[in-house]
C-alpha positions in Angstrom: 106.8 121.9 93.6 105.1 118.1 91.3 103.0 119.3 87.8 103.0 115.7 86.6 100.7 114.3 89.5 97.3 115.9 90.9 97.3 116.5 95.4 94.3 113.5 94.1 97.4 111.1 93.2 98.8 111.8 95.9 96.2 111.5 98.6 95.8 107.7 97.1 99.0 107.6 97.8 99.4 108.3 101.5 95.5 106.8 101.7 97.9 103.4 100.7 100.6 103.7 102.7 98.8 105.3 105.8 94.9 103.4 105.9 94.4 104.3 109.3 94.4 107.8 108.6 91.0 109.9 108.4 90.8 111.9 105.3 91.7 115.3 106.8 95.0 113.6 107.0 95.7 112.2 103.8 94.0 115.4 102.0 96.6 117.8 104.0 100.0 115.6 103.2 99.6 115.6 99.9 98.4 118.7 99.6 101.9 119.2 101.4 104.1 117.0 99.4 102.2 118.2 96.3 104.0 121.7 97.4 107.1 120.9 99.0 108.5 117.7 96.6 110.8 119.0 94.1 110.6 119.1 91.2 113.4 116.6 90.5 110.9 113.6 91.6 107.9 115.0 88.4 108.9 112.6 86.4 109.7 109.8 88.6 106.2 110.3 90.6 104.3 109.9 87.4 105.7 107.4 86.2 105.1 105.6 89.0 101.2 106.5 89.5 100.0 106.4 85.8 102.3 103.4 84.8 103.7 101.3 87.9 107.4 102.0 87.4 109.9 102.6 90.5 111.7 104.8 88.8 115.2 105.3 90.3 116.6 108.4 91.1 120.1 108.8 92.3 121.5 111.8 93.9 125.0 111.7 95.9 125.7 108.3 98.9 121.6 107.3 98.0 119.5 106.2 95.6 115.5 105.4 96.1 115.8 102.0 95.8 119.1 102.2 97.9 116.4 103.9 100.8 114.0 101.7 100.4 115.8 98.3 100.8 117.5 100.0 103.8 114.2 101.0 105.2 112.7 96.9 105.3 111.2 97.7 101.5 109.2 101.2 102.8 107.2 102.4 99.7 108.2 104.9 96.9 106.5 107.6 98.3 107.9 107.3 102.0 111.7 107.0 99.6 110.3 110.2 97.8 110.4 112.0 101.3 113.2 111.1 102.3 115.3 111.6 99.3 113.5 115.3 99.1 114.9 115.5 102.8 118.6 114.5 101.9 118.2 116.5 98.4 117.3 119.6 101.0 119.8 118.7 103.2 122.4 116.3 103.0 122.9 116.0 107.1 119.1 116.1 107.7 118.1 113.9 105.2 120.7 111.8 106.1 120.0 111.4 110.0 115.8 110.4 108.5 117.4 107.6 105.3 119.0 106.3 108.9 117.2 106.6 111.7 116.2 102.9 112.9 112.2 103.3 114.4 
């Protein structure tokens, strides 16, 4: 669970990633992220939201920077969500990270 970043701040990140989404979808996604993201992302997300700094986080064979590079420079938030899936279930998370779209 993320504590140092507000749902409103997460809404801004989601809206930047998905400008075509309606307000309700953005709000619901931000609430979901606030409740589900591993607390290891608390500090990196706080630094990103408040200072614009993309803090690195590594686990196993992946890092946030590597995920962004592999996913053709996806957003920082998208990399966090993919890394979160990997932290919770390495096999499924790896499949999501490596998936082509």
